[in-house]
C-alpha distance (Angstrom), angle and dihedral (degrees) to the residues before:
residue distance angle dihedral
M1 . . .
K2 3.82 . .
Q3 3.80 91.1 .
Q4 3.78 90.5 50.2
S5 3.80 89.6 52.5
I6 3.81 90.6 50.3
D7 3.80 91.4 50.9
F8 3.81 91.2 46.5
Y9 3.81 89.4 54.0
A10 3.81 91.8 48.3
L11 3.81 91.7 48.1
S12 3.80 94.0 48.2
H13 3.83 98.0 43.2
P14 3.83 112.6 100.0
D15 3.81 91.1 -135.5
G16 3.79 95.1 45.2
L17 3.79 122.3 126.1
A18 3.78 133.1 -167.6
Y19 3.82 87.6 -106.9
H20 3.83 89.8 66.9
L21 3.80 91.7 63.8
S22 3.79 122.4 102.7
A23 3.82 89.5 -119.2
W24 3.82 90.3 73.7
R25 3.81 94.6 51.8
K26 3.81 92.3 43.2
A27 3.80 90.6 52.0
V28 3.82 89.1 52.7
E29 3.79 91.6 50.8
V30 3.79 96.1 48.3
A31 3.81 99.2 38.4
Y32 3.80 100.4 37.2
G33 3.80 105.9 18.0
F34 3.82 96.6 -123.7
K35 3.80 117.8 139.1
G36 3.79 118.8 -116.9
V37 3.79 130.4 -164.7
C38 3.80 136.1 175.6
L39 3.79 118.0 -144.7
T40 3.79 114.6 -149.3
A41 3.79 136.7 -164.0
E42 3.79 114.3 -150.8
S43 3.78 138.0 -175.2
R44 3.82 126.2 -175.0
G45 3.77 90.8 -11.2
R46 3.80 93.8 -52.5
I47 3.79 126.3 112.7
R48 3.79 111.3 -120.4
G49 3.79 99.7 173.1
I50 3.80 144.3 6.8
L51 3.79 136.6 -162.7
P52 3.83 116.8 -171.6
L53 3.81 115.6 -154.0
V54 3.79 137.4 -178.5
R55 3.78 126.5 -167.6
I56 3.79 110.9 -133.9
R57 3.77 101.2 -159.8
L58 3.78 112.9 -161.4
P59 3.83 119.5 -153.7
L60 3.82 109.9 -81.4
M61 3.82 90.5 -4.9
P62 3.82 134.2 93.4
G63 3.81 91.0 -123.2
I64 3.80 126.7 -159.6
L65 3.79 140.3 -70.8
V66 3.80 110.5 -120.7
S67 3.77 132.5 -171.1
V68 3.00 86.3 -131.1
P69 3.82 138.1 -27.6
Y70 3.82 130.4 -134.9
C71 3.82 95.6 23.5
D72 3.79 141.4 75.8
A73 3.78 100.7 -110.9
A74 3.79 144.3 -3.7
G75 3.78 104.5 143.5
P76 3.80 127.3 149.7
L77 3.79 120.7 -38.5
A78 3.79 114.6 -162.6
D79 3.78 145.8 147.5
T80 3.82 92.2 -113.3
P81 3.84 139.4 14.8
E82 3.81 88.0 -114.4
I83 3.81 90.6 61.4
E84 3.82 89.9 48.1
H85 3.83 87.8 53.6
E86 3.80 90.1 50.9
L87 3.80 92.4 50.3
I88 3.81 94.4 49.8
S89 3.82 89.7 47.1
R90 3.80 89.5 53.7
A91 3.80 89.6 49.3
L92 3.80 87.9 55.5
D93 3.81 90.3 50.6
L94 3.79 89.0 51.4
S95 3.80 92.3 48.8
R96 3.80 91.8 51.4
F97 3.82 90.6 49.5
M98 3.82 89.7 51.0
G99 3.81 93.8 46.0
I100 3.80 92.4 -113.6
R101 3.79 117.6 143.9
T102 3.80 100.7 -162.5
V103 3.78 136.2 52.5
S104 3.79 111.5 -170.4
I105 3.79 115.1 -159.4
R106 3.80 118.2 -168.0
S107 3.77 113.8 -171.2
A108 3.79 135.8 170.2
R109 3.81 91.0 -137.1
P110 3.83 142.8 21.4
M111 3.78 111.8 -61.6
A112 3.80 143.0 -150.6
G113 3.80 95.0 -1.2
L114 3.81 91.4 -68.3
D115 3.78 122.0 149.7
P116 3.83 102.6 -88.6
D117 3.81 90.2 -139.7
T118 3.81 89.0 65.8
T119 3.80 94.3 54.4
V120 3.81 106.2 33.0
K121 3.81 112.3 114.4
P122 3.81 109.7 -125.9
G123 3.77 117.3 -137.2
K124 3.82 96.4 13.3
V125 3.80 131.6 87.3
R126 3.79 139.0 167.7
M127 3.77 115.2 -120.7
L128 3.81 110.7 -135.9
L129 3.80 130.4 -174.5
P130 3.83 123.1 -166.8
L131 3.79 107.4 -139.0
P132 3.81 130.8 -139.3
D133 3.78 120.2 -135.8
R134 3.80 93.7 -101.3
A135 3.80 134.2 42.1
D136 3.82 90.2 -136.9
T137 3.79 89.5 62.7
L138 3.80 90.7 49.6
L139 3.81 92.6 49.5
A140 3.80 92.1 49.4
G141 3.79 90.0 53.8
L142 3.80 95.1 55.3
K143 3.79 122.3 98.5
A144 3.80 115.0 -95.1
K145 3.81 92.7 -111.0
V146 3.81 92.1 54.1
R147 3.81 92.3 46.8
S148 3.79 89.1 51.8
Q149 3.81 91.5 51.0
V150 3.81 90.0 49.6
K151 3.79 93.6 50.9
K152 3.82 97.1 44.0
P153 3.84 98.8 75.7
F154 3.81 90.4 48.3
K155 3.82 89.9 53.1
D156 3.82 90.0 47.2
G157 3.79 91.7 57.3
L158 3.80 100.6 -103.4
T159 3.80 115.5 146.7
V160 3.79 135.7 -160.0
Q161 3.79 128.1 -142.6
S162 3.80 128.7 -170.0
G163 3.78 128.9 -159.3
G164 3.77 142.3 109.6
R165 3.79 135.5 -104.7
D166 3.80 89.2 -12.8
L167 3.82 87.9 73.9
L168 3.80 97.5 45.2
D169 3.82 93.5 98.8
D170 3.81 88.7 57.2
F171 3.80 95.8 43.1
Y172 3.78 104.4 44.2
P173 3.84 99.2 59.3
L174 3.81 92.7 51.8
F175 3.81 90.8 43.0
A176 3.82 90.4 52.2
E177 3.80 92.5 47.3
N178 3.79 92.6 49.0
M179 3.81 92.0 49.7
R180 3.81 89.3 49.6
D181 3.81 90.1 51.6
L182 3.82 89.3 51.1
G183 3.81 91.8 49.4
S184 3.80 92.8 -118.2
P185 3.82 127.7 131.3
V186 3.79 108.6 -110.4
H187 3.78 123.9 -128.6
A188 3.79 116.6 -108.4
R189 3.79 115.7 -93.1
E190 3.80 89.1 -122.4
W191 3.81 90.3 60.3
I192 3.81 91.5 56.7
R193 3.80 90.6 44.4
Q194 3.80 91.5 52.1
I195 3.80 91.9 50.1
L196 3.80 91.5 52.8
F197 3.80 91.1 45.0
R198 3.82 98.1 44.9
F199 3.80 97.4 43.6
K200 3.81 92.6 46.7
N201 3.82 109.7 -179.7
R202 3.81 91.5 -0.5
A203 3.83 88.0 72.9
V204 3.80 120.0 66.7
L205 3.81 123.4 -176.2
F206 3.82 119.6 -155.9
I207 3.80 126.9 -161.9
V208 3.81 124.2 -169.1
R209 3.80 112.1 -154.9
M210 3.76 133.0 -162.2
P211 3.83 116.8 -125.8
D212 3.82 89.0 -91.1
R213 3.86 89.1 54.6
T214 3.83 94.6 -106.7
P215 3.84 109.9 148.8
A216 3.82 108.4 -114.8
A217 3.82 102.4 167.8
G218 3.76 139.1 5.1
G219 3.75 144.1 170.1
I220 3.78 146.9 167.6
L221 3.79 130.8 -115.7
L222 3.81 122.0 -157.5
C223 3.79 113.4 -159.9
H224 3.81 128.6 -145.2
P225 3.83 120.5 167.2
C226 3.83 89.6 -113.0
M227 3.80 100.3 37.6
V228 3.78 143.7 18.2
S229 3.81 112.2 -146.1
V230 3.82 133.4 -163.9
P231 3.80 110.0 -146.7
W232 3.83 94.0 171.5
A233 3.78 136.2 13.6
S234 3.80 127.3 162.8
S235 3.79 139.2 176.1
L236 3.78 129.3 -173.8
R237 3.79 115.9 -113.7
G238 3.77 93.9 -139.1
F239 3.81 89.7 68.3
N240 3.81 98.7 45.0
R241 3.80 95.8 115.1
W242 3.81 89.6 62.9
N243 3.84 91.8 57.1
P244 3.83 97.1 -129.9
N245 3.82 90.2 158.7
M246 3.81 90.9 59.1
M247 3.79 89.6 50.2
L248 3.81 90.3 48.7
Y249 3.79 95.0 51.8
W250 3.77 93.1 43.1
S251 3.82 87.7 53.5
F252 3.82 89.1 51.1
L253 3.80 91.9 50.6
K254 3.79 95.0 43.1
F255 3.80 90.9 52.1
A256 3.81 92.3 48.3
A257 3.81 95.3 46.1
D258 3.79 95.9 43.6
H259 3.81 89.9 49.6
H260 3.83 89.6 51.5
F261 3.79 99.5 -116.8
P262 3.82 107.6 161.1
M263 3.80 100.2 -144.1
F264 3.81 139.2 29.4
D265 3.81 121.8 -152.8
F266 3.81 112.4 -155.0
G267 3.81 90.0 -173.3
R268 3.76 136.7 -123.0
S269 3.81 122.2 -20.7
T270 3.79 141.3 167.5
P271 3.82 112.1 -122.5
G272 3.78 111.3 -112.3
E273 3.80 96.2 23.0
G274 3.80 125.9 112.0
T275 3.80 96.9 -101.9
Y276 3.81 89.8 51.9
S277 3.81 91.2 54.5
F278 3.81 91.4 45.1
K279 3.80 91.5 55.4
K280 3.79 94.4 41.0
Q281 3.81 91.8 57.8
W282 3.81 88.9 66.9
G283 3.80 89.6 57.0
A284 3.82 96.7 -97.6
I285 3.80 116.8 160.7
P286 3.84 122.9 -144.2
S287 3.79 115.6 -114.4
P288 3.84 123.4 -172.4
L289 3.77 121.8 -111.0
H290 3.79 119.0 -140.0
W291 3.79 113.2 -147.3
A292 3.79 124.4 165.4
D293 3.79 137.4 170.3
F294 3.79 119.7 -145.8
Q295 3.80 133.9 -171.0
P296 3.81 125.1 -150.4
A297 3.79 117.0 -111.9
P298 3.83 108.1 -113.0
G299 3.79 113.0 -107.1
S300 3.79 95.3 -7.8
N301 3.77 138.3 101.4
N302 3.80 91.3 -162.4
H303 3.77 104.7 90.4
L304 3.76 123.3 -170.6
L305 3.77 99.2 -151.1
Q306 3.76 106.4 -132.0
P307 3.79 124.9 145.2
I308 3.79 112.8 -114.8
F309 3.79 89.8 -118.7
R310 3.75 139.7 -27.3
T311 3.75 105.5 -93.7
T312 3.78 118.1 -132.4
A313 3.77 121.4 -154.7
P314 3.83 103.3 -86.5
A315 3.74 122.9 -137.8
V316 3.78 116.4 -121.9
S317 3.80 105.6 -90.9
G318 3.77 123.4 -126.6
K319 3.80 90.2 -118.5
R320 3.77 91.8 53.9
E321 3.79 92.0 49.3
K322 3.80 90.4 51.1
A323 3.82 90.8 48.9
E324 3.80 90.9 50.4
R325 3.79 92.2 50.5
L326 3.81 90.2 48.5
I327 3.81 92.7 51.6
M328 3.82 91.5 48.0
K329 3.81 89.4 57.8
M330 3.80 93.9 51.7
P331 3.80 123.1 100.6
V332 3.80 108.3 -110.7
S333 3.81 90.5 -112.7
V334 3.81 89.9 57.8
S335 3.81 94.4 43.3
R336 3.82 89.0 53.3
I337 3.81 91.4 54.9
F338 3.80 90.7 45.2
G339 3.81 91.2 49.8
T340 3.80 93.0 48.2
M341 3.81 88.9 54.0
T342 3.82 98.9 44.1
R343 3.82 114.0 18.4
K344 3.80 95.9 80.9
Y345 3.82 90.4 64.0
I346 3.82 91.8 58.2
S347 3.79 103.1 83.0
L348 3.81 96.3 -161.8
């Protein structure tokens, strides 16, 4: 019953996201073995705030507490900034009890009454698109070039299919290949399966197929009454000239608009990069992310909430570049094994 009340609060809060729901934390626990918890603030038997957390425990290290891993944002939701402050303070108490030195809060907006300049994430934004009530209205508002790119794969005989776990066998191989091509460790198949299972009809998987039924692109939508989010979308490079990625994203947007969701979240991007431009062409508007790391005060329950430091946009390290090049050279079968072994320790 308590978990149902937490989910009801997350679903009814205007700043709630699908990542706040218990399904996300439960999927982490089952697929990756990390413990999740949701702190709550209550008054007169009513929930007034929540803060979901997951402990990412690194080998031979205490790890970190994250709100929450593998997504852009799921920080505190509360009725007031004062309650948000209380929840983060309690997270710091929990981290000290567990011997964890860092609590990482990732929010889609300023939090706990803190100066927004101390929490804004430099160099990263979410790309958000307000949606009309009908997909036809959205299509009519796109630039002619974008409309042409949307229509082309339909004319060329490509098709799109939506579903759930029944499409996982089609999605995961192309997802793994795309991650390999990007030089990124791929999530374990079980993690994707758990997301589709736990979110039930709030998760929708789309597959774009070539005329011969070969999967060319695919992605997952997670639905919250206030926002539809895309945690993962992939297309295979060998099919780029057929524009399957345009068909995929149009299918996302059509579904969201026709089901009367007010906002579409394209996900995190770096301004000036290719994915930023791709999302901007649909009319998406950049929105700041607010990420902050905190440390518990030693021997005290009275926490002065102050981020450890103001993060600057880091340059890609030499080690990371080498790791990316190594992954790109792997056969997909090897990169899948490597991802299953390592991806869960990367909290983003």
